[in-house]
C-alpha positions in Angstrom: -10.5 -8.2 -5.7 -7.9 -10.5 -7.1 -4.3 -9.9 -6.1 -1.2 -11.3 -7.8 2.4 -10.8 -6.8 4.9 -10.6 -9.6 8.3 -11.4 -8.2 11.3 -9.5 -9.5 13.6 -11.9 -7.8 15.4 -9.1 -6.0 15.8 -8.3 -2.3 15.5 -4.6 -1.2 18.7 -2.6 -1.3 17.6 0.7 0.2 16.3 1.2 3.7 12.5 1.8 4.2 11.1 5.3 4.1 11.0 6.5 7.8 7.6 8.3 7.3 5.8 5.0 6.7 6.8 2.6 9.5 3.5 0.8 9.3 3.0 0.8 5.5 1.1 3.1 3.1 -2.5 3.3 2.3 -2.6 4.0 -1.4 -5.6 5.9 -2.8 -6.1 5.8 -6.6 -9.7 6.9 -6.6 -9.2 10.5 -7.8 -12.4 11.6 -6.0 -14.6 8.9 -7.7 -18.0 8.4 -6.1 -17.8 4.6 -6.4 -14.6 2.9 -5.1 -13.4 -0.4 -3.8 -10.7 -0.8 -1.1 -8.8 -4.0 -0.3 -5.9 -5.1 2.0 -2.7 -6.2 0.3 -0.3 -8.9 1.5 1.9 -6.9 3.8 4.8 -6.7 3.7 5.5 -8.2 0.3 7.8 -11.2 0.1 10.5 -9.0 -1.7 10.8 -6.6 -4.6 8.1 -6.8 -7.3 4.7 -5.7 -8.3 1.3 -6.3 -6.7 -1.3 -6.5 -9.5 -4.8 -5.8 -8.1 -7.8 -6.5 -10.3 -11.4 -5.5 -9.5 -13.6 -8.5 -10.4 -16.6 -6.2 -10.7 -15.4 -3.6 -13.2 -12.2 -5.1 -14.5 -9.9 -2.2 -13.5 -6.3 -3.5 -13.0 -3.5 -1.6 -11.3 0.1 -2.4 -10.4 1.7 -1.3 -7.2 5.5 -1.6 -6.8 6.6 -3.2 -3.5 10.0 -3.9 -1.9 9.4 -6.3 0.9 9.8 -3.6 3.5 7.7 -1.9 6.2 7.0 1.0 3.9 5.2 -1.2 1.3 1.5 -0.5 0.4 -0.9 -2.2 2.8 -4.2 -1.2 1.3 -5.3 0.2 -2.0 -8.5 2.2 -2.9 -9.5 2.2 -6.5 -12.1 4.0 -8.5 -14.5 1.9 -10.6 -14.2 2.5 -14.4 -16.5 5.4 -15.4 -17.7 3.6 -18.6 -19.0 0.8 -16.4 -20.9 3.0 -14.0 -21.9 6.1 -16.0 -20.4 9.5 -16.7 -20.9 11.0 -13.2 -18.9 8.3 -11.4 -15.8 10.6 -11.4 -15.9 14.1 -9.8 -12.3 15.1 -9.6 -10.4 14.1 -12.8 
C-alpha cells in the first residue's frame, strides 16, 4: 500500500469525537472475499486527506483526517472485482 497525505493547511477547529479516543478502524471492504488492510500514519499531522493506493489492484481511496485522536488509524479495502473475478464481492 502506498499512502500519501494531502495537507489542507488547516488545524482542527472542533474537538475529537469522544467515541473514538484511540482512533477509528475504517472498513471499506463491503463484504469482499479479498481485502487488504494497512496502518495509517496516526494521528495525521493536521487536517487533510490520506490517499491510500493498493499497489496490487490499483484501488485508491481518500480518507479525511483532522490531526486528532479520532482520526482513522487503519483501513481495510476490497480488491477491485474486475481484477479478481466476479465472485470477489459478496455484499454489494
